[in-house]
C-alpha positions as CSV (number, residue, x, y, z in Angstrom):
1,M,17.2,-13.0,-7.1
2,R,20.9,-12.8,-7.7
3,A,21.1,-9.4,-9.3
4,F,19.0,-6.2,-9.6
5,G,17.3,-5.7,-12.9
6,K,14.0,-6.2,-14.8
7,P,11.3,-7.8,-12.6
8,T,10.3,-10.0,-15.5
9,V,13.9,-11.3,-16.0
10,V,16.0,-11.4,-12.8
11,P,13.9,-13.4,-10.3
12,E,14.2,-17.2,-10.4
13,L,12.5,-20.0,-8.6
14,I,14.7,-22.3,-6.5
15,E,14.0,-25.3,-4.3
16,L,15.2,-25.4,-0.7
17,Q,14.4,-27.5,2.4
18,A,11.7,-26.1,4.5
19,P,13.1,-23.9,7.3
20,E,13.0,-24.9,11.0
21,P,11.5,-22.3,13.3
22,G,14.0,-21.0,15.8
23,T,13.4,-19.9,19.4
24,G,10.5,-17.4,19.4
25,Q,9.6,-18.1,15.8
26,L,6.6,-19.4,13.8
27,L,6.8,-21.6,10.7
28,V,4.1,-20.2,8.4
29,A,2.7,-22.0,5.3
30,M,1.8,-19.1,2.9
31,E,-1.7,-18.9,1.6
32,A,-1.5,-15.6,-0.4
33,A,1.0,-12.9,-1.1
34,P,0.6,-9.8,-3.4
35,I,3.0,-8.3,-5.9
36,N,3.3,-4.6,-5.0
37,P,4.9,-1.7,-6.9
38,S,7.4,-1.5,-4.1
39,D,8.4,-5.1,-4.8
40,L,9.0,-4.2,-8.4
41,L,11.1,-1.2,-7.4
42,L,13.1,-3.4,-5.0
43,I,13.9,-5.9,-7.8
44,R,15.1,-3.1,-10.0
45,G,17.3,-1.8,-7.2
46,F,15.4,1.6,-6.9
47,Y,13.7,1.1,-3.6
48,G,14.8,2.6,-0.3
49,H,15.8,-0.8,0.9
50,R,18.4,-2.8,-1.0
51,P,18.8,-6.4,0.3
52,V,22.1,-8.2,0.3
53,L,22.2,-10.4,-2.8
54,P,21.3,-13.1,-3.4
55,A,17.9,-12.2,-1.9
56,T,14.5,-13.7,-1.5
57,L,11.5,-11.6,-2.4
58,G,8.0,-10.7,-1.2
59,T,6.9,-8.1,1.4
60,E,3.6,-9.1,2.8
61,G,1.0,-11.9,2.9
62,V,-0.9,-14.3,5.1
63,G,-0.6,-17.9,6.0
64,R,-1.2,-20.6,8.5
65,I,1.1,-21.6,11.4
66,V,2.3,-25.2,10.8
67,A,5.0,-25.4,13.5
68,V,6.5,-23.3,16.3
69,G,9.9,-22.9,17.8
70,Q,11.0,-23.1,21.4
71,G,9.1,-20.7,23.7
72,I,5.9,-20.6,21.6
73,D,2.8,-22.4,22.7
74,P,2.1,-25.3,20.3
75,V,-1.6,-24.5,20.5
76,R,-0.9,-21.7,18.0
77,V,-0.5,-24.2,15.2
78,G,-3.3,-23.7,12.7
79,E,-3.7,-19.9,13.4
80,R,-3.9,-17.7,10.3
81,V,-1.5,-14.8,10.6
82,L,-0.6,-11.7,8.7
83,I,3.1,-11.1,8.1
84,I,4.0,-7.5,9.1
85,P,5.9,-6.0,6.1
86,T,9.1,-5.2,8.0
87,L,11.2,-6.4,5.0
88,K,12.9,-8.9,7.3
89,H,10.8,-11.8,6.0
90,S,10.2,-12.7,2.3
91,T,6.8,-14.0,1.5
92,W,7.1,-15.3,-2.0
93,Q,7.9,-18.8,-0.8
94,D,5.9,-21.9,0.3
95,Q,6.9,-21.7,4.0
96,I,8.8,-19.1,6.0
97,A,10.0,-18.9,9.6
98,I,9.2,-15.5,11.1
99,D,9.6,-13.9,14.5
100,E,6.5,-14.1,16.6
101,D,6.4,-10.4,17.0
102,D,6.1,-10.0,13.2
103,A,2.9,-11.9,12.9
104,I,-0.7,-10.6,13.6
105,V,-3.5,-13.1,14.1
106,V,-6.3,-12.5,11.6
107,D,-9.8,-14.0,11.0
108,P,-9.4,-17.6,10.0
109,T,-12.6,-17.4,7.9
110,G,-11.9,-14.0,6.3
111,D,-11.2,-13.4,2.6
112,V,-7.6,-14.6,2.4
113,L,-6.7,-12.5,-0.7
114,Q,-8.0,-9.3,0.9
115,L,-6.2,-10.1,4.1
116,A,-3.0,-10.7,2.2
117,M,-3.1,-7.2,0.9
118,L,-3.7,-5.5,4.3
119,G,-0.1,-5.2,5.3
120,V,1.1,-2.4,2.9
121,N,-1.6,-0.4,1.2
122,P,-4.5,-0.1,3.6
123,M,-2.1,0.6,6.4
124,T,-0.3,3.3,4.3
125,A,-3.7,4.9,3.7
126,D,-4.5,4.9,7.4
127,L,-1.2,6.4,8.4
128,L,-1.4,9.1,5.7
129,L,-4.7,10.2,7.1
130,R,-3.7,10.1,10.8
131,R,-0.1,11.3,11.1
132,F,0.3,14.6,9.3
133,V,-2.7,16.9,9.7
134,D,-5.4,17.2,12.4
135,L,-8.2,16.9,10.0
136,Q,-11.7,18.3,10.9
137,Q,-15.0,16.9,9.9
138,G,-15.8,17.8,6.3
139,A,-12.2,18.6,5.4
140,W,-11.1,18.0,1.9
141,V,-8.4,15.4,1.3
142,A,-7.1,15.3,-2.2
143,Q,-5.0,12.5,-3.7
144,T,-3.3,11.6,-6.9
145,G,-3.4,7.9,-7.9
146,G,-7.0,7.8,-6.7
147,N,-7.7,4.5,-8.4
148,S,-4.7,2.8,-6.8
149,A,-5.0,0.3,-3.9
150,V,-3.9,3.0,-1.4
151,G,-6.2,5.5,-3.1
152,R,-9.2,3.2,-2.7
153,S,-8.4,2.6,1.0
154,V,-8.0,6.4,1.5
155,I,-11.6,6.8,0.1
156,A,-13.0,4.2,2.4
157,L,-11.2,5.3,5.6
158,A,-11.7,9.1,4.9
159,G,-15.5,8.5,4.4
160,R,-15.7,6.6,7.7
161,A,-13.9,9.5,9.5
162,G,-16.1,12.2,7.9
163,Y,-13.6,13.7,5.5
164,R,-14.3,14.5,1.8
165,T,-12.0,13.1,-0.9
166,L,-11.0,14.7,-4.2
167,N,-9.5,12.0,-6.3
168,V,-7.2,12.5,-9.4
169,V,-7.2,9.7,-11.9
170,R,-5.7,9.3,-15.4
171,R,-8.6,7.4,-17.0
172,P,-12.1,8.9,-17.0
173,E,-13.7,5.4,-17.1
174,V,-12.8,4.7,-13.5
175,A,-14.6,7.8,-12.1
176,A,-18.0,6.1,-11.8
177,E,-16.5,3.2,-9.9
178,L,-14.7,5.5,-7.4
179,L,-17.8,7.6,-6.9
180,E,-19.8,4.4,-6.1
181,L,-17.0,3.4,-3.7
182,G,-17.6,6.6,-1.8
183,A,-15.4,9.3,-3.4
184,D,-16.9,12.8,-3.1
185,A,-15.3,14.0,-6.3
186,V,-13.2,12.6,-9.1
187,V,-11.2,14.7,-11.6
188,V,-9.2,13.5,-14.7
189,S,-5.6,14.6,-15.1
190,S,-5.2,13.6,-18.7
191,G,-7.2,16.5,-20.1
192,P,-6.3,20.2,-20.5
193,D,-9.0,21.4,-18.2
194,L,-7.9,20.1,-14.8
195,G,-7.9,23.6,-13.3
196,E,-11.6,24.1,-14.3
197,Q,-12.5,20.7,-12.9
198,L,-10.9,21.6,-9.6
199,K,-12.7,25.0,-9.5
200,T,-16.0,23.2,-10.2
201,V,-15.5,20.8,-7.4
202,L,-14.0,23.0,-4.7
203,G,-15.5,26.5,-5.4
204,D,-14.3,28.5,-2.4
205,D,-13.2,25.5,-0.4
206,R,-9.6,24.5,0.0
207,I,-7.7,21.2,0.4
208,S,-6.5,20.4,3.9
209,L,-4.2,17.5,3.0
210,L,-2.8,16.5,-0.4
211,L,-1.5,12.9,-0.8
212,D,0.7,12.3,-3.8
213,A,1.4,8.9,-5.2
214,T,2.4,9.9,-8.8
215,A,4.5,13.1,-8.6
216,G,4.8,15.1,-11.8
217,D,3.1,18.3,-13.0
218,V,-0.3,17.4,-11.6
219,V,1.0,18.3,-8.2
220,A,1.7,21.8,-9.3
221,E,-2.0,22.1,-10.4
222,L,-3.3,20.9,-7.1
223,A,-0.9,22.8,-4.8
224,P,-2.6,26.2,-5.2
225,W,-5.8,24.7,-3.8
226,L,-4.2,23.8,-0.5
227,V,-5.0,25.9,2.5
228,H,-2.3,28.4,3.6
229,G,0.3,26.4,5.3
230,G,-1.2,23.2,3.9
231,T,0.6,19.9,3.7
232,L,1.6,17.8,0.8
233,V,2.7,14.2,1.6
234,S,4.7,12.4,-1.1
235,Y,4.6,8.6,-0.7
236,G,5.1,7.4,-4.3
237,G,6.4,8.3,-7.7
238,M,4.5,6.3,-10.2
239,S,5.1,8.8,-13.0
240,G,8.8,8.6,-12.6
241,A,8.9,12.5,-12.7
242,P,9.9,14.9,-10.0
243,V,7.4,16.4,-7.6
244,V,6.6,19.8,-9.1
245,I,5.7,22.8,-6.9
246,R,5.8,26.4,-8.0
247,P,8.1,28.6,-5.9
248,G,5.3,31.0,-5.3
249,D,3.2,28.4,-3.6
250,L,6.1,27.4,-1.3
251,I,7.2,30.9,-0.5
252,F,4.0,33.0,-0.3
253,R,1.7,30.3,0.9
254,D,4.1,28.4,3.3
255,L,3.2,25.0,2.0
256,Q,4.7,22.0,3.9
257,I,6.2,19.1,1.9
258,R,6.6,15.8,3.7
259,G,7.7,12.3,2.7
260,F,6.3,9.1,4.0
261,W,7.7,5.5,4.0
262,Q,5.8,2.9,5.9
263,K,9.0,1.1,6.9
264,G,10.0,4.1,9.0
265,W,6.8,3.7,11.1
266,L,7.3,0.0,11.4
267,D,10.9,0.5,12.5
268,T,10.1,3.0,15.2
269,A,6.5,2.5,16.5
270,P,6.0,0.3,19.6
271,R,4.9,-3.2,18.6
272,E,1.7,-2.8,20.6
273,E,0.8,0.2,18.4
274,V,1.5,-1.7,15.3
275,S,-0.5,-4.7,16.4
276,A,-3.5,-2.6,17.4
277,A,-3.5,-0.7,14.1
278,Y,-3.4,-3.9,12.0
279,A,-6.1,-5.5,14.2
280,R,-8.4,-2.5,13.6
281,L,-7.9,-2.6,9.8
282,A,-8.2,-6.4,9.7
283,A,-11.7,-6.0,11.2
284,L,-12.6,-3.5,8.4
285,V,-11.4,-6.1,5.8
286,A,-13.6,-8.7,7.5
287,D,-16.5,-6.3,7.3
288,G,-15.9,-5.6,3.6
289,V,-15.2,-1.9,4.3
290,L,-11.6,-2.3,2.9
291,R,-11.5,-4.1,-0.4
292,V,-9.0,-4.0,-3.3
293,P,-9.8,-5.2,-6.9
294,I,-7.9,-8.4,-7.8
295,A,-6.6,-8.8,-11.4
296,A,-5.4,-12.4,-11.1
297,T,-3.9,-15.0,-8.8
298,Y,-1.0,-17.3,-9.8
299,P,0.7,-20.3,-8.3
300,L,4.3,-19.6,-7.3
301,E,5.5,-21.8,-10.1
302,E,4.0,-19.4,-12.6
303,Y,6.0,-16.5,-11.1
304,Q,7.2,-15.2,-14.5
305,D,3.6,-14.9,-15.8
306,A,2.6,-13.2,-12.6
307,L,5.4,-10.6,-12.8
308,V,4.7,-9.9,-16.4
309,H,1.0,-9.3,-15.5
310,A,2.0,-7.1,-12.5
311,T,4.1,-4.8,-14.6
312,Q,1.4,-4.1,-17.2
313,A,0.5,-0.4,-17.1
314,D,-3.2,-1.0,-18.0
315,R,-3.7,-3.6,-15.3
316,V,-6.8,-3.2,-13.2
317,G,-6.4,-4.7,-9.7
318,K,-3.7,-6.5,-7.8
319,V,-1.8,-9.6,-8.9
320,L,-1.2,-12.2,-6.1
321,F,0.5,-15.5,-5.6
322,A,-1.9,-18.0,-4.0
323,W,-1.2,-21.4,-2.6
């Protein structure tokens, strides 16, 4: 990409010689790499990270090691690895040279498409549940964007940990699928009776943790149901609107508002912690616990069609490049 702009316009496909792995690097032939909302924001120039132009694209994915640089045991050739989404390496290309520390070995027989999506969304869900509130068994975790890839991972991980999830969605037709996935409750934000839906679900209970992917007025409807001193974590803004909280909830109920960006954790956490966290989640992907719907896969040569598909508002599931 030579300029920031529309994701369906500014990216272009170019041919270059395959890179040579340097000292301490692996040369990885990509097998699959998803298109995430964060990738689209980056292309538009609205993301927290703005690469120096011209820039290559793609945040996460999996591939096979095809060559190694000096200092790496050649026996590693053939391993399947997950590229940690540090934003140092761009995954929308046939082959990439990456630092050894930025690769996690994953199951060579696992579902390559599901493993390719592990780096960003499931890890975000895991960190949202673990880093902000000491949740007790049976605690309510509420989330906007309940049908998103992160939202589905929150449902799966919260259920395993013994938490209950209240999931806000825009379209009523997805409710049954989320309930089958393990959601404890699903409410629809597009109708006028969201408050009554929340009252029916929660009764006298209160929400211990509110995870917000959308922002907008729906947050103001959920905030009064947080426990006193409760925590709202904003990690996305899919609606394009501000996060709305009534002053009375902030002042009289001492609500805590936090922001979360996965890159901050990757930049500061010890690599041993990062590797262990990804290995744990990769095992859940292999077991089928963590799964994300797939809308379509495209070869890299059809990148324009893939980006058009990925920007469709009514799309169900992820769009990925596959080799």
